Steps between C-alpha positions, in 0.01 A plus 500: 500500500828440684788354300836388634729419210816296558581686821808424707584701808778501756481729804800726558778426746412532868684713754762228544573508127352156448340466159155342508408196296262540207152556642333437164633301206349561155141516627223556246143540620181656367203593720181584313261778599267377774709190575578388856850355508662332800880506537621240746809300582776482764604807697750705298397346165426839337130561568547842660758595236240452225256726686770767542568490127133553418448792739828665401681471834765314302719673400379830656552391863667160458792547260669211327570339165180481297453341159180461301177701488204564728196635319163620627236543230775471243717778645846433640494639855879522538501867404181603677483687829373306801203731545388419146517126567318549832189622316475157340657270762422472870703286741438347842846427640602208718580743783212753500698750709719576200211654305342731758530878472257611768459454873121453487317226312242718325772729367687196369197383303464846346869552424522342154188672373615837636829466314306446177285808554171310528217725628439488875142375478605208280781411740254480790265285291783262410611473862146430623454230235831329583448517877155345465612215275809417705317541834765725654277764658668442837842582349409845372642814662755288685872548555669261255781435748249368753365236262605136494698385196190323370297818533775691318474248217127568473567874470764434231255293295227760550723789390570325169130431454411867555755612239341269241795392279436258214788271600533385861813332634480309828819392679409241768177690578368239747826463693379699802126440475278287723257251350203739485712777348641258243147413396425874477808542280370221279170685463687820416697315231177358360364857487810612310449210260142607431635848424734348241821576690820321407631337820844350560556349845824361641392257772599195702164461677296406198191334649282812506556580132580169329149457359468859374831543315522454124856375498785411736864557409748309714845660518821333608848656509387803300340307214154372417491133602138427411169660409164360612153592383150358469447129553871433554508743792177370655601133471817529712501268802644600841809287431550667163467844659766406755727365224469839326589674825153654539290552811164334560199616301261423790403790726472447874457759774768468772228538762337184361808289574422282802783511755511548880652806667689261728471145626503345845861442592636796303743723684341844491614855448257721687433860402327748728366853446612554143330824395615738229360802316659767284578830670195723497258213435274350768415164340748220564641323197629226731273418794601172665438462876651150485609247239671160515735393219650153458877511556716299263229488233420683176186707555316674216352840587210563263229762458380786285713792381507762775421251779826588677710195412813689395468746788474201733833367373662840551366509855610145573859553390526829689515742208191700607592721794136587565413134567573409862390136504706223661588144403537200728738243353695217662422629848623852433320826423617699197425868459534684171878546516561139598283374215717684248787264587278192489312556172600555137249648260497461122300799379248498220695766314842344535669797330469678835729254676775445243789737566831381356664515159487127422289192565789327678563798731130511589518149644840554660378795710206290622720225645561514878835641603790253523334253259763249389571483127243772448546527123453125456184514714365793298568319173328188631187699588495673160532165322204365699290790373621486139677836526862393457507631141442854628775539762631832368167642382365805679198383707279776362562376145338162571146409401226516765510124554879496526490777762252293701736203498796721595311637802418144607870414458583784741243368746653153477847647556390693809418187700212671690254276687182657361466577132221727373424518129260741331373354171826314424365348177337811353750513212594134473433242231387145583849352527634771728180497706555130564867563576395767750254256659771235523740750656242607758440134590876456533518799734209363702686170538788701647266637769413835341152640561363644176205732447399563139255771398369374169219501247656198330296184559757293312771602746272421795439148372869455418648579840268643769364289783316769694276791395376816669235712328484876564 
């Protein structure tokens, strides 16, 4: 049993000395053994903070002001070492890269068991069982750094499964997964349920698990706004879900969305000879002899994890030196270096492209030189993306969804003609997903060409007019 008793928590001051608001306010919550609990609500509402309290990362790695008690099986974990808690609690983080300790995938699956001194034969048996159930045979004995983010997420889930903890915490586990992999994750969760595991998932994309959870807790501003269970949960209409700020509970594969790649009359961006492979590997990850993309439109790029979608974006915007393809656009030919000045890319892991000490500075450095009233323009952009309350916050202290919106703010500030986004809604709630869709449509109206790699069918319906399947 997991018990959170009257817990309030405020993260410590950031590098700028700005004191954070309360992340949790007098939260009390009990999760019974074998229960599957969903934590949902707006980005930054405290979902991840609750998970960090249960696995002990608060206050061990995230210091701050903590009041109240967190108990596992009746024992207060505040004085326990992290390695003791790890025997009981396993976590799949929102960014799977933060939990890897090995370069190869098989070693990563074995790591937790090795640390616990489990016999070698049993470790191999556990790995074989997990690999078979999660259908990840093709990912074994691979370099983790050569995997797509979705494939990394599969390895993160599998490593927790191999370790076999009784309590499993999932922080946006489907954020980087394609439709088929999300269904496989659902089956894995069902397997954990049959084993009697206690599961707590923080999620925005709730469709794949809505019918298998026992209870949903909706958080808002660090407090529990509502709890839903049983018939009350199942009776919610689409309008009621939207009113609660929740995503759709209907699953749809992005590849099933019916949209053209381009229409007659579209101005076209033409790509030729886009080929890319990692050094030392013979098989191309990107292999495109030619491709036409509608200029001035929002095009969804969809396909399975590992299909080369993200690598394609890197090639298109000129970040992959080993890709020598060319682009024909508005009567001119753009090589790799020229494309770097034409395109702006919002990465899937936005932490890799946030560099300054404050949210405001991040947008300011993205504005073109000699921008008039640059601070006013930066503030206007941040207000449009609901980030004006965080001007002095360090970008790396924001939630995953807030970082996504900040990166999009930088893209908007840059004024580039072609905007590339890699899973821009992976950490966003319904309201901010719709705001992102509205912003992309606004940018399209200004003449910007937008390519969106996404597994999010809701986003496709909300703003995309073209679709290319990889």
